[in-house]
C-alpha positions in Angstrom: 12.3 -11.9 12.5 15.7 -10.7 13.7 17.8 -10.8 10.5 17.1 -10.4 6.8 19.1 -10.5 3.5 17.8 -8.2 0.7 19.2 -9.1 -2.7 18.7 -6.2 -5.1 18.9 -2.7 -3.8 16.7 -0.8 -6.2 13.5 1.1 -5.2 11.6 -1.9 -3.8 14.5 -3.7 -2.2 15.9 -0.6 -0.5 12.4 0.4 0.7 11.9 -3.1 2.2 15.3 -2.8 3.9 14.6 0.7 5.2 11.2 -0.5 6.6 12.8 -3.5 8.3 15.7 -1.4 9.8 13.1 1.0 11.2 11.6 -2.0 13.1 14.9 -3.1 14.5 15.7 -6.0 12.1 19.4 -6.5 11.2 19.5 -6.2 7.4 22.2 -7.4 5.0 22.3 -5.9 1.5 23.5 -7.6 -1.7 23.5 -6.3 -5.3 25.3 -7.2 -8.6 26.4 -3.6 -8.5 28.3 -3.1 -5.2 28.1 0.7 -5.5 24.3 0.5 -5.4 24.4 -1.7 -2.3 26.8 0.8 -0.7 24.4 3.6 -1.6 21.5 1.8 0.1 23.7 1.2 3.1 24.6 4.8 3.3 20.9 5.7 3.4 20.5 3.5 6.5 19.0 0.5 4.8 21.5 -2.0 6.4 25.0 -3.2 5.8 26.6 -4.3 2.6 28.7 -6.9 4.5 28.1 -10.6 4.1 25.9 -12.1 6.8 27.8 -14.3 9.3 25.4 -17.2 8.8 21.9 -18.0 7.6 19.4 -15.2 8.1 15.7 -15.5 9.0 14.5 -14.3 5.7 16.0 -13.6 2.2 14.1 -11.1 0.1 15.0 -11.2 -3.6 14.2 -7.8 -5.3 15.6 -8.1 -8.8 13.9 -7.7 -12.2 11.6 -10.6 -13.2 14.0 -11.9 -15.8 16.6 -12.5 -13.1 14.4 -13.6 -10.2 14.8 -17.4 -10.7 18.6 -17.2 -11.1 19.0 -15.0 -8.0 16.6 -17.1 -5.9 18.3 -20.4 -6.9 21.7 -19.0 -5.9 20.6 -18.0 -2.4 18.5 -21.2 -1.9 21.4 -23.5 -2.9 23.8 -21.9 -0.5 21.4 -22.1 2.4 21.4 -18.3 2.9 18.1 -18.2 4.9 15.3 -20.1 6.7 12.8 -18.7 4.2 12.9 -17.1 0.7 10.6 -14.5 -0.9 10.7 -12.5 -4.1 8.9 -9.3 -4.7 8.7 -9.4 -8.5 5.5 -8.1 -10.3 5.0 -11.4 -12.0 4.6 -14.6 -10.1 3.9 -17.6 -12.4 7.0 -17.5 -14.5 9.7 -17.3 -11.8 8.2 -20.3 -10.0 8.1 -22.4 -13.1 11.7 -21.5 -13.8 12.7 -22.5 -10.3 10.9 -25.8 -10.7 12.7 -26.4 -14.0 16.0 -25.8 -12.2 15.2 -28.5 -9.7 15.2 -26.2 -6.7 13.5 -27.2 -3.4 10.7 -24.7 -3.1 9.3 -25.7 0.3 11.0 -22.7 1.9 10.0 -20.3 -1.0 6.9 -18.0 -1.4 6.3 -15.6 -4.2 5.0 -12.1 -3.2 4.3 -8.8 -4.8 3.9 -5.5 -3.0 1.6 -3.2 -5.0 3.6 -0.1 -4.6 6.1 1.8 -6.7 7.2 5.2 -8.2 8.1 6.5 -11.6 11.7 6.8 -10.3 13.9 3.8 -9.6 17.0 3.1 -7.7 17.9 3.3 -4.0 17.8 7.1 -3.8 14.0 6.9 -4.6 13.3 4.5 -1.7 11.4 5.3 1.4 10.5 3.3 4.5 6.8 4.1 4.1 6.5 3.1 0.5 4.2 0.1 1.3 2.2 1.6 4.1 -1.5 0.8 3.6 -0.8 -0.9 0.2 -1.8 -4.4 -0.8 1.0 -7.0 -0.7 0.1 -10.1 -2.6 1.2 -13.5 -1.3 1.0 -16.6 -3.6 1.6 -19.7 -1.4 1.7 -23.0 -3.2 0.7 -26.5 -2.1 3.3 -28.1 0.0 4.8 -24.8 1.2 6.1 -24.5 4.8 3.8 -22.7 7.3 6.8 -21.0 8.9 7.6 -19.4 5.5 4.0 -18.0 5.2 4.3 -16.7 8.8 7.6 -14.9 8.0 6.0 -13.5 4.9 3.1 -12.2 6.9 5.5 -10.7 9.5 7.4 -8.9 6.7 4.2 -7.4 5.4 3.2 -6.3 8.9 6.6 -4.7 9.5 6.3 -2.8 6.2 2.7 -1.8 7.3 1.2 -3.2 4.2 -2.0 -5.2 3.8 -1.7 -8.9 2.9 -3.7 -10.4 0.1 -3.5 -14.1 -0.7 -4.0 -15.2 -4.4 -3.0 -17.9 -6.8 0.0 -17.0 -8.9 -1.8 -17.2 -12.2 -4.7 -15.1 -10.9 -2.2 -12.5 -9.7 -0.6 -12.3 -13.1 -4.0 -11.8 -14.8 -4.9 -9.1 -12.2 -1.8 -7.1 -12.5 -2.0 -7.2 -16.3 -5.3 -5.3 -15.9 -4.6 -2.9 -13.1 -0.8 -2.2 -13.5 0.8 -3.4 -16.8 -1.8 -2.4 -19.3 -2.2 1.1 -17.7 1.5 1.6 -18.1 1.3 0.8 -21.8 -1.8 2.9 -22.4 -0.2 5.9 -20.6 2.9 5.4 -22.8 0.7 5.2 -26.0 -1.0 8.5 -25.2 2.3 10.2 -24.3 3.8 9.0 -27.5 1.3 11.1 -29.4 3.0 14.2 -28.0 6.4 13.3 -29.3 5.8 14.8 -32.8 2.9 17.0 -31.9 2.9 20.7 -32.9 4.5 22.9 -30.2 1.3 25.0 -29.9 -0.7 21.9 -29.0 1.9 20.8 -26.4 1.8 24.2 -24.8 -2.0 23.7 -24.1 -1.3 20.6 -21.9 -3.3 20.8 -18.7 -3.9 18.6 -15.7 -5.8 15.9 -17.7 -2.9 15.1 -19.9 -0.5 15.2 -16.9 -2.7 12.7 -15.0 -2.9 10.3 -18.0 0.8 10.4 -18.9 2.3 10.5 -15.4 3.4 6.9 -15.3 4.7 7.2 -18.9 7.8 8.7 -17.3 8.8 5.3 -15.9 12.1 3.6 -16.9 11.5 1.8 -20.2 14.2 -0.9 -19.4 12.4 -1.8 -16.1 9.1 -2.1 -17.9 10.5 -4.2 -20.7 11.6 -6.7 -18.0 8.1 -6.7 -16.5 6.1 -6.9 -19.7 8.4 -9.6 -21.1 7.5 -11.7 -18.0 3.7 -11.3 -18.5 3.1 -10.8 -22.2 0.0 -13.1 -22.6 -2.3 -11.6 -20.0 -1.3 -8.0 -21.0 -2.0 -8.8 -24.6 -5.4 -10.2 -23.7 -6.4 -7.0 -21.8 -5.0 -4.7 -24.6 -7.1 -6.8 -27.1 -10.2 -5.9 -25.2 -9.2 -2.2 -25.0 -8.5 -2.3 -28.8 -12.0 -3.6 -29.4 -13.4 -0.7 -27.3 -11.2 1.8 -29.2 -12.4 0.5 -32.6 -16.1 0.8 -31.5 -15.4 4.3 -30.2 -13.7 5.4 -33.4 -16.7 4.2 -35.4 -19.1 6.0 -33.0 -17.1 9.3 -33.3 -17.1 9.0 -37.1 -20.9 8.5 -37.0 -21.2 11.8 -35.1 -19.9 13.5 -38.3 -22.6 11.9 -40.5 -25.3 14.0 -42.2 -27.9 11.3 -41.3 -29.6 12.1 -38.0 -30.0 8.4 -37.1 -26.3 7.7 -37.6 -25.4 10.7 -35.4 -27.7 9.4 -32.7 -26.2 6.0 -32.9 -22.7 7.5 -32.7 -23.7 9.5 -29.6 -25.0 6.4 -27.9 -21.7 4.6 -28.6 -19.5 7.4 -27.2 -21.8 7.8 -24.1 -21.6 4.0 -23.5 -17.9 4.1 -23.1 -18.0 7.2 -20.9 -20.7 5.6 -18.6 -18.8 2.3 -18.4 -15.7 4.3 -17.5 -17.6 6.0 -14.7 -18.7 2.6 -13.4 -15.2 1.2 -13.5 -13.6 4.2 -11.9 -16.1 4.0 -9.0 -14.7 0.5 -8.2 -11.1 1.8 -7.7 -10.4 1.5 -3.9 -9.9 4.8 -2.1 -7.5 5.8 0.7 -5.7 2.8 2.4 -7.7 0.4 0.2 -11.0 1.4 1.6 -14.2 1.9 -0.4 -13.9 4.9 -2.7 -15.0 8.1 -1.1 -16.5 11.3 -2.6 -14.4 14.3 -1.6 -15.1 18.0 -2.0 -12.3 19.9 -3.8 -11.2 23.2 -2.4 -9.1 24.9 -5.1 -6.8 27.6 -3.8 -4.7 30.0 -5.9 -1.0 29.5 -5.1 2.1 31.3 -6.3 5.3 29.6 -7.3 7.4 30.8 -4.4 9.4 28.9 -1.8 7.4 28.0 1.3 3.9 28.4 -0.2 3.0 24.7 0.1 4.2 24.6 3.7 2.2 27.7 4.5 -1.1 26.5 3.0 -0.8 23.1 4.8 0.0 24.9 8.1 -3.1 27.1 7.6 -5.3 24.1 6.7 -4.0 22.4 9.9 -5.2 25.3 12.0 -8.7 24.6 10.7 -8.4 21.0 12.1 -9.3 19.6 8.7 -7.8 16.4 7.4 -6.5 16.7 3.8 -7.3 13.4 2.1 -5.5 14.1 -1.2 -3.7 16.9 -3.0 -3.2 17.9 -6.7 -1.4 20.9 -8.1 -2.7 22.4 -11.3 -0.2 24.8 -13.0 -1.4 27.8 -14.9 -0.1 27.9 -18.5 2.6 30.5 -19.0 2.4 31.8 -15.4 4.4 31.3 -12.2 1.3 30.3 -10.4 -1.5 27.8 -10.3 -4.1 26.1 -8.1 -3.7 23.5 -5.4 -6.6 21.2 -5.1 -7.2 20.1 -1.5 -9.6 17.1 -1.3 -11.5 16.9 2.0 -14.7 15.4 3.4 -17.7 17.3 2.1 -18.7 18.6 5.6 -15.2 19.9 6.1 -15.0 22.0 2.9 -16.9 25.1 4.3 -14.7 25.1 7.4 -11.5 24.9 5.4 -12.6 27.6 2.9 -13.5 30.0 5.7 -10.2 29.5 7.5 -8.1 29.9 4.3 -10.0 33.0 3.2 -9.5 34.5 6.6 -5.8 34.0 6.2 -5.7 35.7 2.8 -5.9 32.8 0.4 -7.9 33.1 -2.9 -10.4 30.3 -3.3 -11.6 29.3 -6.8 -15.4 29.0 -7.0 
């Protein structure tokens, strides 16, 4: 691949463009908002000029509701040898394109499983897709060259290709992406009118659960409107579990010992099933989940503290697998949780203590 056209310069489109530019591909940028395309170009994602002729690959990175229209426009003008979209829903756009009478032999629907709470070109990074699954949904009659170009794009973005049927993809993302967004928003919505004293008690647990509730509502309305049925199906199952859990919790308040025991079994059941489901979530770079040891270090809220602790951890030759920061309520301090392989934890703790860090036991 030597040339590419990226239509839509938001987070995903600009990140694709940055990754391709970093691998030497000439990238042309287009957006319904010329200022946004110019912003992406200023970040080094390519040029906002018109390509002089057909490019090797056109990547359409617009909201699901506009994918079919944008794709039809570039297909009909012969803008590229091959056409992809990166929308989070796959079945609907293809059906719309078929209804428009478009020739889809040079088209393949894809979806990189990556993102951020922030949107727009300023949030984009060239490494956004590194190690992340990138779903490809080839249809019967598709051109092999198109699939090869799609695989080349995934490789250039250092993602991991996953081949699925479009409808299976839509059911899967309803479970692992779209429903979690709504559940996070539902929990966060409880805080809107909560008493201020309750909100001040927020700790890491509520921050973890509500993190993605900070995503742009308009963007998620576009996504959910394109995949409402599968999301409603998953939420229906969650709703049934919630009703059972509510009944179990009410039973724990009963005077009757047998009812309390039944309630305890009901609550424990959902917690145990939650443990089992959590263990199936892939770990780093999509590998099997790993059990890490947490080294919790007291850290002040001063400039340079994070850089200093990472530098000191590096001197111990220990690889930090993951990081979380737990802020202390009402204090300019907190704990940084460094997740490492179990055998590396004693080495890291000894090195950090020697350099004056306070370790939480």
